[in-house]
KEKOLZA-981894 format. One record per residue (C-alpha): x, y, z; residue number from 1; chain. Coordinates in Angstrom, 1 decimal. Layout:
# KEKOLZA-981894
   east  north     up num chaine
      X      Y      Z NUM      A
...
# end
This chain:
# KEKOLZA-981894
   east  north     up num chaine
    7.0   -4.3   11.9   1      A
    5.1   -6.6   14.6   2      A
    2.2   -5.3   15.9   3      A
    0.8   -6.2   20.0   4      A
   -3.1   -7.1   19.1   5      A
   -5.5   -7.7   21.8   6      A
   -8.5   -9.3   21.4   7      A
  -11.2   -8.8   24.3   8      A
  -13.8  -11.2   23.5   9      A
  -16.1  -13.8   26.1  10      A
  -16.9  -16.0   23.1  11      A
  -14.3  -18.7   22.7  12      A
  -15.1  -19.1   19.0  13      A
  -15.2  -15.5   17.9  14      A
  -11.6  -15.3   19.6  15      A
  -10.5  -18.3   17.7  16      A
  -12.0  -17.0   14.4  17      A
  -10.3  -13.8   14.8  18      A
   -7.3  -15.3   15.4  19      A
   -7.2  -17.7   13.0  20      A
   -7.7  -14.7   10.5  21      A
   -5.1  -12.3   12.0  22      A
   -2.6  -15.1   12.8  23      A
   -0.5  -13.9    9.8  24      A
    3.3  -13.2   11.3  25      A
    2.3   -9.5   11.7  26      A
    0.8   -9.7   14.9  27      A
    1.5  -10.9   18.4  28      A
   -1.8  -11.4   19.4  29      A
   -3.0  -11.6   23.0  30      A
   -6.6  -12.3   24.4  31      A
   -9.0  -11.8   27.2  32      A
  -12.3  -12.8   28.1  33      A
  -13.5   -9.7   30.3  34      A
  -12.1   -6.2   31.1  35      A
  -10.5   -7.0   33.7  36      A
   -8.2   -9.8   32.2  37      A
   -7.9   -6.8   29.3  38      A
   -6.8   -4.3   31.3  39      A
   -3.9   -6.3   33.0  40      A
   -2.6   -7.3   29.6  41      A
   -2.6   -3.7   28.4  42      A
   -0.8   -2.7   31.7  43      A
    2.2   -5.6   31.1  44      A
    2.5   -5.1   27.3  45      A
    2.5   -2.5   25.1  46      A
   -0.7   -3.2   22.9  47      A
   -0.5   -1.8   19.0  48      A
   -4.5   -2.0   18.8  49      A
   -7.7   -4.0   20.4  50      A
  -10.8   -5.2   19.1  51      A
  -13.2   -5.3   22.0  52      A
  -16.4   -7.1   22.4  53      A
  -19.0   -5.0   24.7  54      A
  -21.1   -7.5   26.4  55      A
  -18.7   -9.5   28.7  56      A
  -19.0  -10.4   32.8  57      A
  -16.9   -8.9   35.0  58      A
  -15.6   -6.2   33.5  59      A
  -17.9   -5.0   30.3  60      A
  -16.3   -3.3   26.9  61      A
  -17.5    0.0   27.5  62      A
  -15.7    0.0   31.3  63      A
  -12.7   -1.6   29.7  64      A
  -12.2    1.3   26.9  65      A
  -13.0    4.0   29.9  66      A
  -10.5    2.6   32.3  67      A
   -7.9    2.1   29.5  68      A
   -8.2    5.8   27.7  69      A
   -7.1    7.4   31.5  70      A
   -3.1    6.3   30.2  71      A
   -3.1    5.0   26.8  72      A
   -4.2    6.2   23.3  73      A
   -3.6    2.8   21.4  74      A
   -6.4    2.3   18.5  75      A
   -9.4    0.5   19.5  76      A
  -12.4   -1.1   17.4  77      A
  -15.6   -2.2   19.1  78      A
  -16.9   -5.7   17.7  79      A
  -20.3   -6.2   19.0  80      A
  -23.9   -7.8   18.6  81      A
  -25.2   -4.1   19.8  82      A
  -26.4   -3.0   16.3  83      A
  -28.5    0.4   17.6  84      A
  -26.8    3.4   16.3  85      A
  -26.8    4.8   19.6  86      A
  -24.6    1.8   20.6  87      A
  -22.1    3.1   18.3  88      A
  -22.3    6.4   18.8  89      A
  -21.6    5.8   22.6  90      A
  -18.8    3.6   21.6  91      A
  -17.3    6.4   19.7  92      A
  -18.1    8.8   22.3  93      A
  -15.7    6.9   25.1  94      A
  -12.5    6.7   23.3  95      A
  -13.3    3.7   20.3  96      A
  -11.8    4.6   17.1  97      A
  -13.8    2.6   15.0  98      A
  -17.0    0.0   15.3  99      A
  -18.0   -3.3   13.7 100      A
  -21.7   -4.7   13.9 101      A
  -22.0   -8.6   14.3 102      A
  -22.1  -10.7   12.4 103      A
  -18.9   -9.3   10.7 104      A
  -17.2  -10.7    7.8 105      A
  -13.4  -11.8    9.2 106      A
  -12.1  -10.2    5.7 107      A
  -13.7   -6.9    6.8 108      A
  -12.2   -7.2   10.1 109      A
   -8.8   -7.9    8.9 110      A
   -9.1   -4.7    6.2 111      A
  -10.3   -2.8    9.0 112      A
   -7.3   -3.7   11.2 113      A
   -5.2   -3.0    8.8 114      A
   -6.6    0.5    7.7 115      A
   -6.8    1.5   11.4 116      A
   -3.1    0.4   11.7 117      A
   -1.8    2.4    8.6 118      A
   -3.6    5.6    9.9 119      A
   -2.6    5.2   13.6 120      A
    1.2    4.3   12.7 121      A
    2.7    4.1    9.2 122      A
    0.6    7.3    8.0 123      A
    0.7    9.2   11.7 124      A
    1.5   12.8   11.7 125      A
    5.4   13.0   12.4 126      A
    7.4   16.2   13.0 127      A
    9.3   17.4    9.9 128      A
   12.0   19.5    9.8 129      A
   10.1   22.9    9.1 130      A
    7.6   22.0   11.8 131      A
    7.8   23.1   15.0 132      A
    8.3   20.6   18.2 133      A
    5.7   22.2   20.1 134      A
    2.5   24.0   19.1 135      A
    0.8   25.9   21.6 136      A
   -2.6   27.6   21.5 137      A
   -3.5   29.0   24.7 138      A
   -3.1   26.7   27.6 139      A
   -3.0   23.8   25.1 140      A
    0.6   22.3   24.1 141      A
    1.1   19.6   21.6 142      A
    4.1   17.8   21.7 143      A
    4.6   17.0   18.0 144      A
    7.3   14.4   18.9 145      A
    5.7   12.5   21.4 146      A
    2.2   13.1   19.7 147      A
    0.7   14.2   23.4 148      A
   -1.8   17.2   24.0 149      A
   -1.2   18.9   27.4 150      A
   -3.3   21.4   29.0 151      A
   -1.6   23.5   31.9 152      A
    1.0   20.5   31.9 153      A
   -1.5   18.1   32.3 154      A
   -1.9   15.3   29.5 155      A
   -5.4   15.0   28.2 156      A
   -6.8   11.6   27.2 157      A
   -7.1   12.1   23.7 158      A
   -7.3    8.9   21.8 159      A
   -4.9    8.9   18.2 160      A
   -7.9   10.0   16.0 161      A
   -9.0   12.9   18.1 162      A
   -4.9   14.0   18.4 163      A
   -4.7   13.9   15.0 164      A
   -7.7   16.0   14.5 165      A
   -6.3   18.5   17.3 166      A
   -2.6   18.3   15.4 167      A
   -4.3   19.5   12.3 168      A
   -5.9   22.0   13.5 169      A
   -3.5   23.5   16.1 170      A
   -0.9   23.6   12.9 171      A
   -2.9   26.5   11.4 172      A
   -4.7   28.3   13.6 173      A
   -7.8   30.2   12.5 174      A
   -7.7   28.2    9.2 175      A
  -11.4   26.9    8.8 176      A
  -11.8   23.1    8.0 177      A
  -14.3   21.3    6.6 178      A
  -15.4   17.7    8.1 179      A
  -14.2   16.4    4.9 180      A
  -10.9   17.8    5.3 181      A
  -10.6   16.5    8.6 182      A
  -11.8   13.2    8.1 183      A
   -9.5   12.8    5.1 184      A
   -6.5   13.6    7.2 185      A
   -7.7   10.7   10.0 186      A
   -9.5    8.3    7.4 187      A
   -7.9    8.6    4.0 188      A
  -11.7    8.5    2.4 189      A
  -14.8   10.7    2.8 190      A
  -18.2    9.9    2.6 191      A
  -21.6   12.3    3.0 192      A
  -22.4    9.9    6.3 193      A
  -19.4   10.5    7.8 194      A
  -20.5   13.9    8.8 195      A
  -22.1   12.7   12.0 196      A
  -18.6   10.4   12.9 197      A
  -16.9   13.8   12.9 198      A
  -19.6   15.8   14.8 199      A
  -18.9   12.9   17.5 200      A
  -15.3   13.2   17.5 201      A
  -15.1   17.1   17.7 202      A
  -17.8   16.9   20.8 203      A
  -15.1   14.0   22.5 204      A
  -12.7   16.8   22.1 205      A
  -14.5   19.5   23.5 206      A
  -15.2   17.7   26.3 207      A
  -11.9   16.9   26.9 208      A
   -9.9   20.3   26.3 209      A
  -13.0   22.5   27.2 210      A
  -13.3   23.7   30.6 211      A
  -17.2   24.2   29.4 212      A
  -17.9   22.5   26.5 213      A
  -21.0   24.2   25.7 214      A
  -19.6   27.6   25.3 215      A
  -16.1   26.3   23.6 216      A
  -13.0   28.7   23.6 217      A
  -10.6   26.3   21.8 218      A
  -12.4   24.7   18.6 219      A
  -15.2   27.2   17.1 220      A
  -18.2   25.3   14.6 221      A
  -17.9   28.0   11.5 222      A
  -21.5   27.6   10.5 223      A
  -21.8   25.7    7.0 224      A
  -18.0   25.2    6.7 225      A
  -16.6   23.1    9.9 226      A
  -13.9   23.8   12.2 227      A
  -11.2   26.1   13.4 228      A
   -8.9   26.6   16.1 229      A
   -9.8   30.2   17.5 230      A
   -8.4   30.9   20.7 231      A
   -9.0   34.2   23.0 232      A
   -8.4   35.1   26.2 233      A
  -10.9   35.7   28.8 234      A
# end
Protein backbone atom coordinates (compact mmCIF):
# COMPACT_ATOMS: atom_id res chain seq x y z
CA UNK A 1 0.00 0.00 0.00
CA UNK A 2 1.34 3.44 -0.95
CA UNK A 3 0.54 6.30 1.41
CA UNK A 4 0.07 10.00 0.67
CA UNK A 5 2.32 11.83 3.11
CA UNK A 6 2.02 15.58 3.63
CA UNK A 7 4.98 17.54 5.04
CA UNK A 8 4.03 21.01 6.31
CA UNK A 9 7.26 22.86 7.10
CA UNK A 10 8.56 26.35 6.26
CA UNK A 11 12.23 25.38 6.62
CA UNK A 12 13.29 24.05 3.21
CA UNK A 13 16.29 22.21 4.70
CA UNK A 14 14.10 20.26 7.10
CA UNK A 15 11.60 19.48 4.34
CA UNK A 16 14.46 18.20 2.20
CA UNK A 17 15.83 16.09 5.07
CA UNK A 18 12.46 14.50 5.82
CA UNK A 19 11.83 13.85 2.14
CA UNK A 20 15.26 12.23 1.80
CA UNK A 21 14.53 9.75 4.59
CA UNK A 22 10.88 9.08 3.74
CA UNK A 23 11.10 8.90 -0.07
CA UNK A 24 11.56 5.13 -0.06
CA UNK A 25 8.79 4.02 -2.42
CA UNK A 26 6.16 3.65 0.31
CA UNK A 27 5.00 7.26 0.04
CA UNK A 28 3.77 9.84 -2.40
CA UNK A 29 5.11 12.98 -0.75
CA UNK A 30 3.38 16.37 -0.82
CA UNK A 31 5.01 19.46 0.69
CA UNK A 32 3.71 22.81 1.88
CA UNK A 33 5.51 25.74 3.49
CA UNK A 34 2.51 27.02 5.45
CA UNK A 35 -0.92 26.00 6.66
CA UNK A 36 -2.79 27.62 3.78
CA UNK A 37 -0.91 25.59 1.16
CA UNK A 38 -1.38 22.49 3.30
CA UNK A 39 -5.15 23.00 3.48
CA UNK A 40 -5.32 23.14 -0.31
CA UNK A 41 -3.29 19.93 -0.64
CA UNK A 42 -5.44 18.20 1.98
CA UNK A 43 -8.59 19.14 0.07
CA UNK A 44 -7.25 17.97 -3.28
CA UNK A 45 -5.56 14.73 -2.19
CA UNK A 46 -6.44 11.74 -0.07
CA UNK A 47 -3.80 12.36 2.60
CA UNK A 48 -2.82 9.36 4.72
CA UNK A 49 -0.63 11.12 7.29
CA UNK A 50 0.83 14.59 7.87
CA UNK A 51 4.01 15.88 9.53
CA UNK A 52 3.30 19.42 10.69
CA UNK A 53 5.51 22.21 12.01
CA UNK A 54 3.95 24.80 14.32
CA UNK A 55 5.69 28.10 13.69
CA UNK A 56 4.93 29.00 10.06
CA UNK A 57 3.75 32.10 8.17
CA UNK A 58 0.19 32.78 6.96
CA UNK A 59 -1.41 29.89 8.86
CA UNK A 60 0.53 28.21 11.65
CA UNK A 61 0.46 24.52 12.45
CA UNK A 62 -2.09 24.80 15.26
CA UNK A 63 -4.52 26.66 12.98
CA UNK A 64 -3.99 24.12 10.20
CA UNK A 65 -4.72 21.19 12.51
CA UNK A 66 -7.86 22.81 13.91
CA UNK A 67 -9.13 23.55 10.40
CA UNK A 68 -8.27 20.21 8.81
CA UNK A 69 -9.78 18.31 11.76
CA UNK A 70 -13.22 19.71 10.91
CA UNK A 71 -13.65 17.08 8.18
CA UNK A 72 -10.68 14.67 8.23
CA UNK A 73 -9.23 12.14 10.66
CA UNK A 74 -5.89 11.17 9.07
CA UNK A 75 -3.03 10.90 11.59
CA UNK A 76 -1.01 14.05 12.30
CA UNK A 77 2.46 14.16 13.84
CA UNK A 78 3.68 17.55 15.03
CA UNK A 79 7.41 18.23 14.59
CA UNK A 80 8.25 21.45 16.39
CA UNK A 81 10.98 23.48 18.07
CA UNK A 82 8.42 24.34 20.77
CA UNK A 83 9.63 21.96 23.46
CA UNK A 84 7.58 22.88 26.54
CA UNK A 85 5.15 20.30 27.90
CA UNK A 86 2.32 22.83 27.48
CA UNK A 87 3.04 22.95 23.74
CA UNK A 88 2.81 19.17 23.46
CA UNK A 89 -0.43 19.08 25.45
CA UNK A 90 -1.91 21.83 23.27
CA UNK A 91 -0.92 19.94 20.12
CA UNK A 92 -2.63 16.77 21.34
CA UNK A 93 -5.64 18.78 22.50
CA UNK A 94 -6.31 20.26 19.08
CA UNK A 95 -6.06 16.94 17.22
CA UNK A 96 -2.48 15.73 16.76
CA UNK A 97 -1.72 12.06 17.31
CA UNK A 98 1.95 12.43 18.27
CA UNK A 99 4.51 15.16 19.01
CA UNK A 100 8.21 15.13 18.08
CA UNK A 101 10.51 17.86 19.37
CA UNK A 102 13.28 19.50 17.33
CA UNK A 103 16.12 18.82 16.93
CA UNK A 104 15.16 15.29 15.93
CA UNK A 105 16.77 12.13 14.65
CA UNK A 106 15.37 11.46 11.14
CA UNK A 107 15.40 7.73 11.82
CA UNK A 108 13.17 8.28 14.85
CA UNK A 109 10.75 10.26 12.68
CA UNK A 110 10.66 7.44 10.12
CA UNK A 111 10.02 4.90 12.88
CA UNK A 112 7.26 7.06 14.37
CA UNK A 113 5.60 7.54 10.97
CA UNK A 114 5.65 3.80 10.33
CA UNK A 115 4.29 3.04 13.80
CA UNK A 116 1.45 5.56 13.49
CA UNK A 117 0.54 4.27 10.02
CA UNK A 118 0.60 0.70 11.27
CA UNK A 119 -1.78 1.56 14.10
CA UNK A 120 -3.98 3.72 11.91
CA UNK A 121 -4.42 1.45 8.91
CA UNK A 122 -2.93 -2.02 9.24
CA UNK A 123 -4.01 -2.54 12.85
CA UNK A 124 -7.07 -0.29 12.92
CA UNK A 125 -10.15 -2.01 14.34
CA UNK A 126 -12.11 -3.54 11.50
CA UNK A 127 -15.59 -4.94 11.69
CA UNK A 128 -15.68 -8.65 12.48
CA UNK A 129 -18.49 -10.95 11.42
CA UNK A 130 -19.69 -11.26 15.01
CA UNK A 131 -19.62 -7.48 15.64
CA UNK A 132 -22.56 -5.20 14.88
CA UNK A 133 -22.11 -2.71 12.09
CA UNK A 134 -23.24 0.05 14.42
CA UNK A 135 -22.65 0.58 18.14
CA UNK A 136 -25.27 2.72 19.86
CA UNK A 137 -25.02 4.33 23.28
CA UNK A 138 -27.55 7.05 24.04
CA UNK A 139 -27.41 9.59 21.20
CA UNK A 140 -24.04 8.28 20.00
CA UNK A 141 -23.79 5.95 17.00
CA UNK A 142 -20.50 4.36 15.94
CA UNK A 143 -20.37 3.10 12.36
CA UNK A 144 -17.77 0.30 12.53
CA UNK A 145 -17.57 -0.04 8.75
CA UNK A 146 -16.89 3.63 7.98
CA UNK A 147 -15.21 4.09 11.38
CA UNK A 148 -17.16 7.26 12.17
CA UNK A 149 -18.88 8.48 15.33
CA UNK A 150 -22.02 10.60 15.14
CA UNK A 151 -24.34 12.21 17.66
CA UNK A 152 -27.96 12.67 16.70
CA UNK A 153 -26.93 12.12 13.06
CA UNK A 154 -24.10 14.66 13.06
CA UNK A 155 -20.59 13.29 12.49
CA UNK A 156 -18.22 14.27 15.30
CA UNK A 157 -14.67 15.48 14.44
CA UNK A 158 -12.72 12.87 16.42
CA UNK A 159 -9.16 11.98 15.53
CA UNK A 160 -8.30 8.41 14.60
CA UNK A 161 -6.81 7.85 18.05
CA UNK A 162 -9.96 9.16 19.71
CA UNK A 163 -12.15 6.98 17.47
CA UNK A 164 -10.18 3.88 18.51
CA UNK A 165 -10.75 4.71 22.17
CA UNK A 166 -14.47 5.22 21.62
CA UNK A 167 -14.78 1.99 19.62
CA UNK A 168 -13.18 0.07 22.48
CA UNK A 169 -15.40 1.68 25.13
CA UNK A 170 -18.64 1.41 23.14
CA UNK A 171 -18.12 -2.26 22.32
CA UNK A 172 -18.27 -3.02 26.06
CA UNK A 173 -20.58 -0.57 27.84
CA UNK A 174 -20.21 -0.59 31.64
CA UNK A 175 -16.84 -2.33 31.43
CA UNK A 176 -14.01 -0.46 33.14
CA UNK A 177 -10.85 -0.11 31.04
CA UNK A 178 -7.59 0.91 32.66
CA UNK A 179 -5.49 3.63 31.07
CA UNK A 180 -2.94 0.95 30.20
CA UNK A 181 -5.55 -1.17 28.38
CA UNK A 182 -6.80 1.81 26.38
CA UNK A 183 -3.29 2.97 25.53
CA UNK A 184 -2.20 -0.50 24.43
CA UNK A 185 -5.24 -0.61 22.12
CA UNK A 186 -4.17 2.54 20.30
CA UNK A 187 -0.40 2.42 20.68
CA UNK A 188 0.69 -1.17 21.27
CA UNK A 189 3.01 -0.35 24.18
CA UNK A 190 2.37 1.31 27.52
CA UNK A 191 4.65 3.26 29.80
CA UNK A 192 3.80 4.94 33.10
CA UNK A 193 4.27 8.44 31.70
CA UNK A 194 1.58 7.68 29.09
CA UNK A 195 -1.08 8.31 31.78
CA UNK A 196 -1.08 12.05 31.09
CA UNK A 197 -1.41 11.47 27.34
CA UNK A 198 -4.46 9.25 27.88
CA UNK A 199 -6.01 11.87 30.18
CA UNK A 200 -5.59 14.44 27.40
CA UNK A 201 -7.24 12.11 24.87
CA UNK A 202 -10.19 11.46 27.20
CA UNK A 203 -10.56 15.19 27.87
CA UNK A 204 -10.56 15.88 24.13
CA UNK A 205 -13.19 13.21 23.48
CA UNK A 206 -15.44 14.59 26.22
CA UNK A 207 -15.19 18.07 24.74
CA UNK A 208 -16.52 16.67 21.45
CA UNK A 209 -19.22 14.22 22.60
CA UNK A 210 -20.57 15.70 25.81
CA UNK A 211 -23.10 18.51 26.14
CA UNK A 212 -21.21 19.56 29.26
CA UNK A 213 -17.72 18.02 29.55
CA UNK A 214 -17.56 19.07 33.21
CA UNK A 215 -20.42 16.68 34.03
CA UNK A 216 -19.98 13.89 31.45
CA UNK A 217 -22.93 11.68 30.59
CA UNK A 218 -20.96 9.15 28.56
CA UNK A 219 -17.34 8.60 29.59
CA UNK A 220 -17.16 8.16 33.35
CA UNK A 221 -13.97 8.11 35.40
CA UNK A 222 -13.70 5.20 37.81
CA UNK A 223 -11.35 6.54 40.45
CA UNK A 224 -8.18 4.53 40.79
CA UNK A 225 -9.13 2.21 37.92
CA UNK A 226 -9.80 3.91 34.57
CA UNK A 227 -12.76 4.79 32.35
CA UNK A 228 -16.04 3.31 31.14
CA UNK A 229 -19.06 4.18 29.02
CA UNK A 230 -22.01 4.54 31.37
CA UNK A 231 -24.86 6.50 29.82
CA UNK A 232 -28.08 7.15 31.69
CA UNK A 233 -31.04 9.16 30.40
CA UNK A 234 -31.54 12.40 32.32
